[in-house]
All heavy atoms as an XYZ file, in Angstrom:
923
protein
N       0.836     -1.183      0.000
C       0.000      0.000      0.000
C       0.875      1.239      0.000
O       1.732      1.381      0.853
C      -0.847      0.036      1.262
C      -2.138     -0.650      1.179
S      -2.933     -0.417      2.760
C      -4.550     -0.183      2.236
N       0.627      2.102     -0.931
C       1.344      3.369     -0.985
C       0.567      4.418     -0.202
O      -0.623      4.607     -0.430
C       1.486      3.855     -2.432
C       2.799      3.449     -3.038
O       3.718      3.179     -2.270
O       2.885      3.422     -4.277
N       1.283      5.047      0.717
C       0.660      6.141      1.450
C       1.152      7.444      0.847
O       2.362      7.664      0.739
C       1.035      6.095      2.928
C       0.391      4.965      3.668
C       0.693      5.089      5.138
C       0.034      3.986      5.921
N       0.292      4.093      7.339
N       0.233      8.274      0.462
C       0.615      9.577     -0.061
C       0.687     10.568      1.085
O      -0.129     10.540      1.995
C      -0.396     10.052     -1.096
C      -0.369      9.235     -2.374
C      -1.311      9.809     -3.417
O      -1.508     11.034     -3.412
O      -1.839      9.017     -4.202
N       1.681     11.464      0.999
C       1.796     12.500      2.011
C       0.656     13.489      1.851
O       0.325     13.893      0.747
C       3.120     13.249      1.878
C       4.306     12.480      2.367
C       5.520     13.388      2.364
C       6.687     12.701      3.009
N       7.861     13.577      3.032
N       0.066     13.855      2.983
C      -1.034     14.811      2.947
C      -0.523     16.245      3.014
O      -1.205     17.167      2.596
C      -2.002     14.548      4.097
C      -2.715     13.215      3.963
C      -3.687     12.995      5.078
C      -4.350     11.640      4.911
N      -5.294     11.347      5.965
N       0.666     16.432      3.575
C       1.240     17.774      3.665
C       2.652     17.751      3.110
O       3.261     16.693      2.953
C       1.300     18.274      5.126
O       2.179     17.425      5.860
C      -0.083     18.280      5.767
N       3.165     18.908      2.852
C       4.524     19.021      2.340
C       5.545     18.790      3.449
O       6.722     18.588      3.182
C       4.742     20.394      1.716
N       5.107     18.839      4.686
C       6.020     18.634      5.802
C       6.877     19.866      6.055
O       6.591     20.953      5.570
N       7.904     19.648      6.763
C       8.795     20.743      7.093
C       9.762     20.950      5.939
O      10.528     20.056      5.602
C       9.543     20.402      8.372
C      10.128     21.579      9.040
C      10.542     21.185     10.428
N      10.771     22.396     11.181
C      11.255     22.430     12.375
N      11.548     21.312     12.981
N      11.435     23.570     12.985
N       9.716     22.116      5.359
C      10.554     22.415      4.206
C      11.623     23.411      4.608
O      11.381     24.295      5.428
C       9.700     23.027      3.098
C       8.517     22.180      2.707
C       8.765     21.431      1.427
O       9.451     21.922      0.561
N       8.212     20.250      1.319
N      12.788     23.284      4.013
C      13.813     24.290      4.272
C      13.681     25.367      3.204
O      13.474     25.084      2.033
C      15.208     23.681      4.258
O      15.579     23.332      2.955
N      13.746     26.607      3.672
C      13.671     27.716      2.733
C      15.040     28.362      2.653
O      15.785     28.374      3.641
C      12.600     28.752      3.161
C      12.881     29.263      4.567
C      11.207     28.166      3.073
C      12.026     30.420      4.981
N      15.403     28.878      1.512
C      16.728     29.484      1.395
C      16.821     30.749      2.248
O      15.866     31.525      2.319
C      16.846     29.813     -0.093
C      15.451     29.854     -0.605
C      14.647     28.944      0.281
N      17.958     30.930      2.907
C      18.164     32.129      3.703
C      18.604     33.260      2.789
O      19.593     33.140      2.061
C      19.236     31.884      4.767
C      18.842     30.949      5.892
C      20.000     30.774      6.857
C      17.640     31.484      6.635
N      17.839     34.322      2.807
C      18.197     35.495      2.037
C      17.681     36.717      2.769
O      16.780     36.621      3.598
C      17.636     35.414      0.616
C      16.145     35.161      0.556
C      15.661     34.843     -0.849
O      16.333     34.096     -1.572
O      14.602     35.365     -1.199
N      18.273     37.843      2.458
C      17.913     39.092      3.133
C      16.456     39.443      2.837
O      15.990     39.357      1.708
C      18.819     40.223      2.660
C      18.538     41.530      3.341
C      19.596     42.560      2.959
N      19.261     43.882      3.394
C      19.445     44.347      4.622
N      19.960     43.559      5.533
N      19.123     45.581      4.925
N      15.749     39.852      3.875
C      14.365     40.291      3.731
C      14.415     41.763      3.337
O      14.963     42.597      4.061
C      13.589     40.083      5.044
C      13.574     38.600      5.404
C      12.182     40.638      4.940
C      13.076     38.291      6.792
N      13.854     42.074      2.190
C      13.996     43.418      1.632
C      13.119     44.464      2.304
O      13.539     45.583      2.512
C      13.739     43.403      0.121
C      14.786     42.627     -0.643
C      16.209     43.128     -0.413
O      16.419     44.358     -0.314
O      17.113     42.280     -0.313
N      11.889     44.138      2.635
C      10.982     45.125      3.234
C      11.376     45.436      4.663
O      11.498     44.534      5.491
N      11.578     46.721      5.007
C      12.007     47.068      6.375
C      11.024     46.613      7.455
O      11.443     46.146      8.507
C      12.133     48.591      6.366
C      11.842     49.052      4.990
C      11.444     47.890      4.151
N       9.734     46.741      7.209
C       8.753     46.306      8.216
C       8.770     44.788      8.374
O       8.717     44.278      9.494
C       7.353     46.791      7.834
C       7.191     48.293      7.977
C       5.799     48.761      7.581
O       4.885     47.918      7.456
O       5.643     49.977      7.393
N       8.853     44.083      7.253
C       8.924     42.617      7.306
C      10.204     42.168      8.003
O      10.204     41.216      8.786
C       8.874     42.017      5.904
C       7.529     42.237      5.226
O       6.534     42.459      5.941
O       7.488     42.194      3.979
N      11.305     42.861      7.721
C      12.597     42.524      8.323
C      12.537     42.721      9.832
O      13.009     41.892     10.603
C      13.702     43.373      7.695
C      15.080     42.967      8.129
C      16.209     43.594      7.329
N      16.054     45.009      7.049
C      15.852     45.524      5.827
N      15.792     44.747      4.775
N      15.730     46.822      5.659
N      11.923     43.832     10.288
C      11.847     44.090     11.721
C      10.927     43.078     12.405
O      11.222     42.606     13.504
C      11.373     45.519     12.006
C      11.592     45.896     13.443
C      12.842     46.318     13.877
C      10.585     45.772     14.386
C      13.076     46.634     15.201
C      10.802     46.077     15.715
C      12.050     46.512     16.108
O      12.284     46.798     17.426
N       9.825     42.735     11.759
C       8.906     41.734     12.326
C       9.613     40.394     12.480
O       9.516     39.744     13.529
C       7.666     41.576     11.423
O       7.005     42.841     11.333
C       6.722     40.537     11.971
N      10.334     39.991     11.446
C      11.068     38.731     11.506
C      12.133     38.777     12.589
O      12.310     37.823     13.357
C      11.709     38.419     10.143
O      10.673     38.317      9.171
C      12.501     37.123     10.188
N      12.835     39.906     12.686
C      13.855     40.071     13.728
C      13.228     39.886     15.110
O      13.773     39.164     15.951
C      14.513     41.453     13.634
C      15.390     41.765     14.807
C      16.684     41.267     14.878
C      14.929     42.540     15.855
C      17.499     41.542     15.969
C      15.729     42.818     16.947
C      17.013     42.323     17.003
N      12.095     40.525     15.352
C      11.449     40.440     16.667
C      11.044     39.005     17.000
O      11.247     38.541     18.121
C      10.213     41.344     16.708
O      10.595     42.690     16.575
N      10.484     38.307     16.018
C      10.076     36.919     16.260
C      11.285     36.016     16.498
O      11.278     35.175     17.396
C       9.262     36.398     15.079
C       7.888     37.025     14.966
C       7.153     36.501     13.760
C       5.783     37.123     13.620
N       5.086     36.632     12.421
N      12.322     36.194     15.689
C      13.519     35.359     15.849
C      14.227     35.675     17.157
O      14.777     34.787     17.804
C      14.469     35.565     14.672
C      13.883     35.160     13.347
C      14.428     33.834     12.945
N      13.835     33.393     11.696
C      14.447     32.613     10.854
N      15.654     32.189     11.117
N      13.846     32.217      9.763
N      14.246     36.960     17.557
C      14.873     37.350     18.815
C      14.167     36.659     19.969
O      14.805     36.102     20.869
C      14.814     38.874     18.986
C      15.526     39.352     20.245
C      15.264     40.820     20.540
N      13.918     40.967     21.047
C      13.024     41.812     20.573
N      13.301     42.606     19.574
N      11.821     41.879     21.109
N      12.841     36.656     19.930
C      12.067     35.996     20.975
C      12.404     34.507     21.044
O      12.598     33.950     22.129
C      10.579     36.193     20.700
O       9.808     35.498     21.626
N      12.496     33.861     19.889
C      12.851     32.447     19.856
C      14.255     32.193     20.368
O      14.513     31.212     21.075
N      15.178     33.096     20.033
C      16.558     32.972     20.504
C      16.619     33.082     22.029
O      17.314     32.320     22.697
C      17.429     34.045     19.852
C      18.901     34.049     20.194
C      19.565     32.744     19.742
C      19.582     35.242     19.546
N      15.867     34.032     22.591
C      15.834     34.186     24.048
C      15.266     32.942     24.724
O      15.750     32.519     25.770
C      15.003     35.401     24.454
C      15.645     36.741     24.169
C      14.947     37.916     24.388
C      16.945     36.845     23.693
C      15.515     39.151     24.141
C      17.524     38.067     23.447
C      16.796     39.218     23.672
O      17.360     40.434     23.433
N      14.237     32.348     24.118
C      13.659     31.123     24.687
C      14.682     29.994     24.683
O      14.813     29.254     25.668
C      12.417     30.703     23.905
C      11.211     31.579     24.155
C      10.025     31.118     23.324
C       8.844     32.057     23.486
N       7.718     31.660     22.627
N      15.414     29.857     23.578
C      16.441     28.811     23.497
C      17.543     29.068     24.523
O      18.030     28.134     25.175
C      17.052     28.746     22.094
C      16.107     28.249     21.048
C      15.904     26.763     21.169
C      15.078     26.252     20.005
N      14.802     24.845     20.091
N      17.951     30.331     24.661
C      18.990     30.668     25.635
C      18.512     30.346     27.047
O      19.265     29.790     27.857
C      19.370     32.144     25.517
N      17.268     30.684     27.343
C      16.716     30.398     28.661
C      16.659     28.896     28.918
O      16.947     28.433     30.029
C      15.326     31.020     28.801
C      14.842     30.993     30.231
O      15.541     31.433     31.131
N      13.660     30.471     30.431
N      16.299     28.122     27.892
C      16.290     26.663     28.035
C      17.689     26.141     28.338
O      17.847     25.239     29.166
C      15.754     25.992     26.765
C      14.261     26.165     26.609
O      13.565     26.538     27.545
N      13.767     25.921     25.416
N      18.708     26.672     27.670
C      20.090     26.254     27.951
C      20.457     26.540     29.397
O      21.098     25.726     30.060
C      21.066     26.985     27.027
C      21.284     26.383     25.657
C      22.121     27.325     24.795
C      21.969     25.042     25.767
N      20.060     27.707     29.883
C      20.362     28.075     31.275
C      19.683     27.102     32.232
O      20.315     26.586     33.154
C      19.920     29.532     31.558
C      19.975     29.833     33.037
C      20.785     30.507     30.781
N      18.391     26.850     32.001
C      17.633     25.995     32.922
C      18.065     24.540     32.853
O      18.216     23.885     33.879
C      16.139     26.107     32.619
C      15.547     27.441     33.005
C      14.071     27.551     32.665
O      13.494     26.580     32.137
O      13.500     28.626     32.919
N      18.249     24.012     31.654
C      18.530     22.586     31.501
C      19.993     22.233     31.731
O      20.299     21.154     32.223
C      18.104     22.117     30.100
C      16.598     22.178     29.901
C      16.191     21.865     28.468
O      17.064     21.510     27.652
O      14.988     21.977     28.168
N      20.892     23.121     31.354
C      22.319     22.792     31.410
C      23.091     23.594     32.447
O      24.274     23.328     32.671
C      22.953     23.004     30.033
S      22.148     22.064     28.727
N      22.458     24.598     33.045
C      23.130     25.394     34.064
C      24.290     26.217     33.530
O      25.275     26.411     34.221
N      24.168     26.704     32.297
C      25.254     27.475     31.699
C      25.060     28.961     31.954
O      23.966     29.418     32.253
C      25.352     27.224     30.173
C      25.642     25.775     29.887
C      24.111     27.683     29.458
N      26.145     29.702     31.828
C      26.095     31.154     31.821
C      26.137     31.576     30.362
O      26.860     30.988     29.559
C      27.286     31.745     32.572
C      27.245     31.414     34.062
O      26.174     31.011     34.541
O      28.274     31.565     34.728
N      25.344     32.583     30.002
C      25.225     32.942     28.593
C      25.038     34.445     28.444
O      24.463     35.094     29.314
C      24.045     32.171     27.948
C      24.051     32.310     26.441
C      22.725     32.610     28.519
C      23.103     31.320     25.765
N      25.558     34.979     27.354
C      25.382     36.390     27.045
C      25.107     36.577     25.573
O      25.811     36.024     24.735
N      24.042     37.318     25.264
C      23.667     37.605     23.879
C      23.429     39.102     23.766
O      22.665     39.670     24.552
C      22.384     36.856     23.468
C      22.563     35.347     23.589
C      21.965     37.238     22.054
C      21.276     34.564     23.399
N      24.070     39.743     22.803
C      23.825     41.161     22.519
C      23.443     41.280     21.054
O      24.132     40.742     20.186
C      25.061     41.984     22.830
N      22.337     41.959     20.789
C      21.825     42.112     19.430
C      21.507     43.574     19.160
O      21.160     44.325     20.075
C      20.513     41.329     19.252
C      20.496     39.858     19.578
C      19.067     39.354     19.616
C      21.269     39.110     18.535
N      21.589     43.967     17.901
C      21.115     45.269     17.472
C      20.098     45.046     16.371
O      20.370     44.356     15.393
C      22.272     46.145     16.987
C      23.159     46.598     18.099
C      24.236     45.833     18.488
C      22.894     47.769     18.783
C      25.047     46.231     19.531
C      23.695     48.175     19.829
C      24.782     47.412     20.203
N      18.924     45.619     16.538
C      17.841     45.440     15.571
C      18.177     46.173     14.273
O      19.115     46.974     14.229
C      16.539     45.994     16.148
O      16.584     47.413     16.163
N      17.384     45.926     13.218
C      17.588     46.679     11.985
C      17.449     48.187     12.196
O      18.031     48.970     11.464
C      16.476     46.160     11.061
C      16.160     44.803     11.578
C      16.378     44.884     13.062
N      16.712     48.597     13.224
C      16.568     50.017     13.546
C      17.663     50.469     14.520
O      17.584     51.554     15.089
C      15.194     50.281     14.147
N      18.672     49.630     14.733
C      19.839     49.880     15.587
C      19.464     50.059     17.062
O      20.108     50.791     17.796
C      20.675     51.078     15.069
C      22.049     51.090     15.687
C      20.808     51.057     13.553
N      18.406     49.370     17.498
C      18.059     49.336     18.917
C      18.775     48.158     19.561
O      18.781     47.065     19.006
C      16.551     49.174     19.107
C      15.774     50.344     18.567
O      16.211     51.477     18.679
N      14.629     50.074     17.972
N      19.379     48.372     20.743
C      20.088     47.264     21.392
C      19.134     46.344     22.159
O      18.159     46.791     22.752
C      21.019     47.988     22.371
C      20.311     49.262     22.679
C      19.528     49.637     21.449
N      19.425     45.055     22.107
C      18.696     44.041     22.866
C      19.734     43.094     23.458
O      20.770     42.844     22.847
C      17.740     43.249     21.966
C      16.620     44.075     21.407
C      16.757     44.688     20.175
C      15.446     44.243     22.116
C      15.737     45.452     19.650
C      14.409     45.000     21.598
C      14.563     45.607     20.366
N      19.444     42.553     24.647
C      20.413     41.641     25.243
C      19.728     40.609     26.125
O      18.609     40.812     26.592
C      21.436     42.421     26.071
O      20.792     43.095     27.132
N      20.430     39.511     26.318
C      20.014     38.454     27.232
C      21.283     37.987     27.921
O      22.225     37.559     27.259
C      19.380     37.291     26.464
C      18.975     36.134     27.348
C      17.679     36.027     27.808
C      19.894     35.165     27.720
C      17.297     34.961     28.616
C      19.526     34.105     28.526
C      18.226     34.007     28.977
N      21.335     38.123     29.232
C      22.505     37.689     29.988
C      22.057     36.853     31.172
O      21.058     37.159     31.818
C      23.299     38.893     30.508
C      24.039     39.637     29.450
C      23.513     40.780     28.883
C      25.265     39.190     29.007
C      24.188     41.467     27.901
C      25.963     39.863     28.019
C      25.416     41.015     27.465
N      22.820     35.814     31.438
C      22.624     35.035     32.657
C      23.996     34.622     33.155
O      24.779     34.087     32.399
C      21.784     33.783     32.409
C      21.588     33.000     33.677
N      22.482     32.048     34.085
C      20.650     33.069     34.630
C      22.086     31.544     35.234
N      20.974     32.147     35.575
N      24.363     34.911     34.360
C      23.545     35.513     35.393
C      23.465     37.041     35.277
O      22.406     37.612     35.450
C      24.218     35.093     36.687
C      25.633     34.810     36.308
C      25.618     34.395     34.872
N      24.565     37.729     35.009
C      24.538     39.184     34.833
C      25.531     39.555     33.734
O      26.488     38.818     33.485
C      24.946     39.928     36.123
O      26.324     39.668     36.392
C      24.085     39.537     37.305
N      25.329     40.719     33.104
C      26.281     41.142     32.071
C      27.708     41.275     32.599
O      28.665     40.862     31.943
C      25.751     42.502     31.614
C      24.312     42.500     31.987
C      24.192     41.623     33.202
N      27.861     41.831     33.791
C      29.216     42.029     34.334
C      29.944     40.714     34.547
O      31.137     40.602     34.253
C      29.159     42.821     35.640
C      28.778     44.268     35.413
O      28.904     44.783     34.299
N      28.305     44.919     36.449
N      29.255     39.716     35.055
C      29.908     38.429     35.289
C      30.275     37.744     33.972
O      31.336     37.131     33.862
C      29.027     37.526     36.142
C      28.881     37.970     37.600
C      27.865     37.119     38.327
C      30.208     37.930     38.308
N      29.420     37.879     32.959
C      29.734     37.298     31.650
C      30.951     38.001     31.062
O      31.882     37.354     30.559
C      28.533     37.398     30.691
C      27.346     36.584     31.214
C      28.914     36.977     29.278
C      27.588     35.089     31.298
N      30.964     39.339     31.110
C      32.097     40.088     30.557
C      33.383     39.806     31.331
O      34.461     39.711     30.732
C      31.793     41.583     30.541
C      30.672     41.986     29.585
C      30.338     43.460     29.745
C      31.035     41.664     28.148
N      33.280     39.662     32.648
C      34.462     39.300     33.446
C      35.006     37.953     32.995
O      36.218     37.768     32.893
C      34.124     39.234     34.939
C      33.906     40.605     35.553
O      34.276     41.603     34.901
O      33.362     40.669     36.669
N      34.119     37.022     32.706
C      34.566     35.699     32.274
C      35.209     35.757     30.894
O      36.172     35.037     30.627
C      33.400     34.708     32.264
C      33.823     33.329     31.866
N      34.647     32.555     32.652
C      33.582     32.610     30.762
C      34.881     31.404     32.037
N      34.243     31.419     30.880
N      34.686     36.620     30.015
C      35.285     36.769     28.687
C      36.694     37.343     28.819
O      37.633     36.899     28.144
C      34.410     37.670     27.784
C      35.134     38.039     26.505
C      33.104     36.960     27.465
N      36.852     38.324     29.708
C      38.161     38.947     29.909
C      39.131     38.010     30.617
O      40.325     38.064     30.390
C      38.011     40.245     30.702
C      37.328     41.341     29.914
C      37.040     42.576     30.739
O      37.335     42.582     31.963
O      36.506     43.538     30.162
N      38.613     37.168     31.506
C      39.463     36.258     32.263
C      38.837     34.863     32.229
O      38.087     34.491     33.128
C      39.626     36.744     33.707
C      40.575     35.879     34.496
O      41.171     34.938     33.968
N      40.714     36.178     35.768
N      39.163     34.071     31.193
C      38.542     32.753     31.047
C      38.852     31.777     32.184
O      38.194     30.751     32.306
C      39.123     32.224     29.734
C      39.690     33.398     29.045
C      40.028     34.404     30.098
N      39.834     32.084     33.018
C      40.191     31.178     34.108
C      39.211     31.242     35.275
O      39.269     30.412     36.173
C      41.602     31.483     34.603
C      42.629     31.209     33.525
O      42.451     30.338     32.683
N      43.702     31.983     33.524
N      38.325     32.241     35.283
C      37.304     32.322     36.334
C      36.347     31.148     36.149
O      35.876     30.884     35.051
C      36.504     33.645     36.237
C      37.399     34.832     36.536
C      35.324     33.632     37.196
C      36.692     36.167     36.342
N      36.088     30.449     37.222
C      35.144     29.338     37.138
C      33.732     29.891     37.074
O      33.360     30.759     37.848
C      35.281     28.430     38.358
C      36.549     27.605     38.349
C      36.567     26.602     39.472
O      35.485     26.093     39.830
O      37.653     26.337     39.978
N      32.958     29.400     36.138
C      31.600     29.893     35.970
C      30.743     29.625     37.191
O      29.893     30.403     37.539
C      30.955     29.267     34.730
C      31.541     29.711     33.401
C      30.842     28.984     32.266
C      31.404     31.202     33.217
N      31.002     28.518     37.851
C      30.185     28.192     39.018
C      30.346     29.256     40.103
O      29.409     29.575     40.804
C      30.537     26.821     39.562
O      31.899     26.768     39.932
N      31.555     29.830     40.222
C      31.760     30.888     41.213
C      30.929     32.109     40.863
O      30.277     32.699     41.711
C      33.241     31.281     41.272
C      34.150     30.230     41.856
C      35.610     30.647     41.791
O      35.879     31.848     41.668
O      36.472     29.760     41.860
N      30.956     32.495     39.596
C      30.195     33.668     39.183
C      28.705     33.409     39.320
O      27.949     34.296     39.698
C      30.548     34.066     37.749
O      30.176     33.049     36.843
N      28.289     32.200     39.029
C      26.877     31.870     39.143
C      26.432     31.938     40.599
O      25.350     32.418     40.904
C      26.588     30.476     38.556
O      27.025     30.471     37.195
C      25.135     30.124     38.620
N      27.288     31.466     41.514
C      26.950     31.537     42.939
C      26.822     32.983     43.392
O      25.903     33.339     44.125
C      28.020     30.832     43.771
C      27.971     29.335     43.669
C      29.104     28.709     44.458
C      29.186     27.216     44.224
N      30.351     26.615     44.885
N      27.747     33.847     42.931
C      27.670     35.259     43.293
C      26.405     35.896     42.742
O      25.743     36.682     43.422
C      28.901     36.013     42.770
C      30.223     35.692     43.450
C      31.370     36.375     42.709
C      30.189     36.144     44.902
N      26.077     35.566     41.514
C      24.876     36.125     40.900
C      23.631     35.632     41.612
O      22.674     36.387     41.822
C      24.819     35.773     39.423
N      23.609     34.363     41.985
C      22.455     33.810     42.698
C      22.287     34.501     44.052
O      21.167     34.809     44.469
C      22.616     32.310     42.882
N      23.404     34.780     44.718
C      23.366     35.487     45.997
C      22.792     36.888     45.801
O      21.905     37.315     46.532
C      24.772     35.558     46.594
C      24.846     36.344     47.876
C      24.394     35.796     49.077
C      25.360     37.636     47.884
C      24.457     36.513     50.253
C      25.424     38.367     49.058
C      24.969     37.803     50.235
O      25.021     38.517     51.391
N      23.268     37.585     44.764
C      22.770     38.931     44.485
C      21.290     38.894     44.105
O      20.503     39.722     44.550
C      23.593     39.578     43.375
N      20.919     37.930     43.266
C      19.529     37.799     42.838
C      18.637     37.499     44.043
O      17.526     38.017     44.153
C      19.430     36.691     41.786
C      18.198     36.716     40.972
C      18.237     35.799     39.752
N      18.909     34.534     39.928
C      20.084     34.217     39.377
N      20.715     35.072     38.618
N      20.634     33.044     39.594
N      19.109     36.674     44.977
C      18.351     36.350     46.180
C      18.126     37.615     47.009
O      17.030     37.827     47.529
C      19.082     35.276     46.990
C      18.258     34.781     48.150
O      17.049     34.670     48.055
N      18.923     34.484     49.258
N      19.168     38.443     47.135
C      19.020     39.693     47.881
C      17.986     40.607     47.227
O      17.175     41.225     47.907
C      20.356     40.425     47.994
C      21.276     39.785     49.013
O      20.839     39.001     49.856
N      22.552     40.107     48.951
N      18.030     40.696     45.918
C      17.060     41.529     45.198
C      15.653     40.985     45.404
O      14.716     41.744     45.664
C      17.419     41.608     43.693
C      16.296     42.231     42.891
C      18.716     42.375     43.492
N      15.498     39.681     45.306
C      14.174     39.075     45.496
C      13.644     39.311     46.909
O      12.463     39.602     47.091
C      14.216     37.579     45.194
C      14.364     37.292     43.721
O      14.072     38.129     42.876
N      14.837     36.096     43.404
N      14.522     39.198     47.911
C      14.097     39.443     49.286
C      13.668     40.892     49.470
O      12.659     41.176     50.115
C      15.229     39.107     50.267
C      15.442     37.627     50.461
C      16.609     37.329     51.406
O      17.370     38.212     51.767
N      16.725     36.068     51.796
N      14.414     41.819     48.870
C      14.065     43.236     48.962
C      12.735     43.500     48.272
O      11.884     44.216     48.811
C      15.176     44.105     48.324
O      16.406     43.822     48.987
C      14.855     45.579     48.438
N      12.534     42.919     47.092
C      11.262     43.084     46.383
C      10.104     42.526     47.193
O       9.031     43.130     47.254
C      11.314     42.415     45.010
C      12.104     43.214     44.013
O      12.297     44.410     44.175
N      12.572     42.553     42.968
N      10.297     41.369     47.817
C       9.240     40.781     48.648
C       8.898     41.684     49.828
O       7.726     41.864     50.162
C       9.649     39.396     49.150
C       9.675     38.364     48.042
O       9.050     38.538     47.002
N      10.412     37.286     48.253
N       9.918     42.256     50.459
C       9.702     43.165     51.586
C       8.920     44.388     51.132
O       7.968     44.816     51.788
C      11.046     43.590     52.211
O      11.752     42.418     52.618
C      10.833     44.501     53.400
N       9.307     44.954     49.997
C       8.604     46.127     49.463
C       7.160     45.774     49.151
O       6.235     46.537     49.479
C       9.334     46.667     48.213
C      10.666     47.280     48.616
C       8.471     47.673     47.460
C      11.566     47.629     47.453
N       6.932     44.625     48.515
C       5.565     44.213     48.191
C       4.720     44.011     49.442
O       3.532     44.338     49.450
C       5.572     42.938     47.350
C       6.064     43.187     45.950
O       5.992     44.296     45.440
N       6.587     42.138     45.314
N       5.313     43.477     50.511
C       4.582     43.298     51.765
C       4.188     44.642     52.357
O       3.069     44.828     52.831
C       5.431     42.521     52.773
C       5.565     41.048     52.468
C       6.503     40.332     53.436
O       6.826     40.902     54.500
O       6.922     39.213     53.114
N       5.117     45.597     52.322
C       4.840     46.923     52.878
C       3.745     47.620     52.071
O       2.816     48.200     52.634
C       6.129     47.776     52.907
C       7.102     47.194     53.936
C       5.820     49.234     53.222
C       8.492     47.793     53.880
N       3.849     47.531     50.762
C       2.870     48.195     49.893
C       1.493     47.569     50.040
O       0.478     48.269     49.998
C       3.344     48.139     48.415
C       2.251     48.566     47.461
C       4.579     48.995     48.232
N       1.427     46.251     50.249
C       0.133     45.574     50.313
C      -0.532     45.662     51.683
O      -1.681     45.257     51.829
C       0.291     44.104     49.913
O       1.083     43.422     50.867
N       0.158     46.203     52.680
C      -0.445     46.334     54.004
C      -1.521     47.415     53.966
O      -1.341     48.462     53.340
C       0.601     46.707     55.058
C       1.543     45.568     55.383
C       2.572     45.955     56.431
O       2.648     47.106     56.845
N       3.362     44.996     56.851
N      -2.650     47.159     54.641
C      -3.703     48.178     54.667
C      -3.243     49.390     55.466
O      -2.452     49.279     56.398
C      -4.881     47.473     55.344
C      -4.264     46.340     56.103
C      -2.990     45.972     55.382
N      -3.755     50.539     55.039
C      -3.390     51.761     55.749
C      -4.083     51.804     57.108
O      -5.236     51.384     57.242
C      -3.802     52.985     54.926
C      -2.971     53.177     53.690
C      -3.297     54.477     52.983
O      -3.662     55.466     53.655
O      -3.201     54.494     51.749
N      -3.383     52.312     58.085
C      -3.944     52.456     59.433
C      -4.649     53.810     59.479
O      -4.014     54.844     59.187
C      -2.841     52.376     60.509
C      -2.139     51.031     60.419
C      -3.420     52.626     61.895
C      -0.920     50.925     61.308
N      -5.935     53.784     59.792
C      -6.645     55.076     59.819
C      -6.102     55.944     60.944
O      -5.796     55.474     62.028
C      -8.103     54.697     60.057
C      -8.099     53.264     60.477
C      -6.786     52.670     60.096
N      -5.943     57.211     60.638
C      -5.439     58.134     61.652
C      -6.602     58.559     62.544
O      -7.739     58.680     62.100
C      -4.780     59.345     60.994
O      -5.729     60.028     60.199
N      -6.290     58.773     63.801
C      -7.333     59.195     64.727
C      -7.343     60.722     64.733
O      -6.504     61.369     65.334
C      -7.098     58.641     66.135
O      -5.797     59.019     66.573
N      -8.267     61.280     64.001
C      -8.364     62.747     63.887
C      -9.490     63.273     64.736
O     -10.372     62.567     65.183
N      -9.453     64.558     65.021
C     -10.518     65.161     65.847
C     -11.622     65.669     65.010
O     -11.544     66.164     63.992
C     -10.005     66.346     66.668
O      -8.776     66.105     67.252
């Protein structure tokens, strides 16, 4: 029995420059989002440190860094730094920021105490 394909399946399209500026920017935004998702998956699944810097067709900067830009740049300048050390420092800093944010949120969410006026 011959089975005929019902769809064309996944096709590869040739990579070429997108000529329309609006189409190019739309494609850039979608691909950037996908790139960030892949980078985030690498961080979560493999525990890697990663840095991505992009400039859009309109020359707007975009970036994705884990744990922080400074730690990634320090590692680029000095490859002998162990990534686990930088990750521990970043996690410590991130924990402090999270604790501060939680404290602020608790203070903001507390009901106001009515003042006793005459």
